[in-house]
N, C-alpha and C positions, 0 to 999 in steps of 0.2 A: 631731366631738362638740362638744355645746352648752357654751357658757361660762357658762350660768345654773347657779345652785344652789338647790335647793328646801329651805329651812331648815325648811318646815312639817313635814316627814317626822320631823324631830328634836326635837320638842318634849319628848321624855323626858330630854334630856341634863342632867345634874347638874353634871359637871365634864369640862373638856377640859384636860390637863396638856401643856403644849408644852415639850420639852426640846430645850436648846441647849448646844453645847460644842464645843470643839476634836477633831480626830481623836485616837482612842485615850484620850479622857478618861474614857469609860465610860458613854456615852448609852445603848447598847443593853442594857448590864448593868443599869442602873438601871431602865430602861424595863420590862425583863423581870421584874425583882424587884417593881416596883410593879404590874405587870399581874396577876402571880401573887397578891399580898396583896389586891388590890382587886378580883381577877375582871374586870379591865378588857379593852378591846379595845386592842391594840398596833398602831399605824399608822406606816408608813414613807413619808415624802414621796419618797425615793429609790426606793423598790421600783417604781413604774409608770414612772419615768424609766429605770431600768436595764433593765426588760424590754422596753420600747419601743425603746430604744437597741440592745439585743442583737438584737431582730427585725430592725430596719433593717439591722444590719450582719452579720447571719447568724453571731452568736457565741453562746456559752451563757449565757444569762440567768440560770440558777440559780446559776452559778458566780460571776457579778457580784453576787448577793446575799449571798454569803458575805465572810468577812473576809480571804480568801485573797489570794495574791500576784497571781492571775489579774486581779482587779478592778483592781490598781494599773496593769497594762499598758494599761488603757483610761481611767483615771481622767481625765487632762487632757483627752483628746478628749471624753469623756462630759459633763465639766464644760461645756465650750464648747457642745456640742449642747443640753444643758439650759438654758444662758444664753439661746441663740437661742429656744428654745421659749417661755421665760418672757417674753421681749421681746414675742413675739406675743400671749401670754396670761399674765399675771402668776400667776394662781391655778390654772393647769392641773393641777399635781402635787398640790396639796391637793384639789382636787375628785376627781382619779383615785384618790388613795390611799383616799378615803372610799368611792367607787364600788366599787372592787376588794373591798372588806369590807362592801358595803352591808348585806347579810343580817344580819350581827352587830352592824353599827352601829346598825341599826333597833331593836335590842332591848337594848343594852347602854348604860346611862347614864354610864359613865365611859370617856372615850378618852384614850389616851396617845400622842402624836405625838413619835417618838423623835429626830426629826432636822430641827428647823427651823433654816434657815441665812440667812434673808433678812428685811427688814422686810415685803416683800410676804407671806411666809408667815404672820407676826403679824397683819398687816392683814386677810389674809382670816378667820381665826378671830375677829378682833375685830369684824369687820363682822358675823358671824352668830350669835356666841356670847359676846358681850363679858362677860355677867354670869356665865357658868360658867368663864371662863378663868384658868388659872394658868400663869405663865411661870417656868420652872425653868432656871437656869443651872448646868451641871455644870463644875467646874473641877478641874484636876489640873496638878501641876508638869510642866515640861519632863522633868525626871529620871524621874518616874513614867511619863509617856507613852512615854518612850524604852524603860524596862523592858517595856512592853507591845507594843513592837515599832514604835513611831512613829520615822519618819526624815524630817527636814525635807526637803521637795521643793519647789523653786522653782516658781512659777506655779500651786502648789496651795495651799500652806500660807500664802501671802501673797495669796491671791486673794480676791475678794469672798465667795464661798461659804464660806471659812473665817473671814473677818474682819469681815464687815459688822455682826454683832450683838455685837461687842466693846465698843461704845459706844451711848450714846442709847436704852437699854432699861431700863424699870424693872421689875427682876426681883421676882417674889413670893417667890422662894426661891433662895438660892445653896448649892449642894451641893458641899462640897469632897470630892474622891473620890482622895485619896492613900492610899497603903497604910497610913499612920499615922493617918488620920483614922478617926473612930467612925462607921462606915457605918451600924450598926444603929439607933443614936441619932438619926442624922440622917433616916433613912428613916422611923422612927416619928414624928419631929417633922413631916416632910413629909406624912405620911398623916393626922395630926391636922388640919393645915392644909386638905387635900383634903376631909375629912370636915366640916370646919366651916361 
């Protein structure tokens, strides 16, 4: 697969929203709500990673795409495999996520990327879409995440894939996603920012 990216196909892009946050903070939930309200394309960098990992290991790729316990059986090895692929080509999963949904990406002016995890993910989008980019950090307390099923797992929750973006990122918007926070007010403020 080519490591080049043809930006000229996407001159119609108005905004790309990159979502970042810890496991069980609500990245997918917020992404789905935003996509619904904005009629945007929802992209997951982890989707091509999981499907290719599943194909190579002859396991169920569709199950890996869910939030089921099935995925947790493979998470550690999958992260390592993904890191190895990124060392070879840091933007591979960014390009694959777009290529996977190329038809809809070619016509939709708003993209939401639900799961950026590394500086290289941000760098890819900054390189090609710097003027259209919004960086959104989703935060939730440990107690809230535990209520949603999060359990600290060594070598996952303290790994680069979970922690690299904890610092040195200038977020456009920080979304506080605890049960006591005003979700609707925040999403409306975020949509105003997206549309500005």
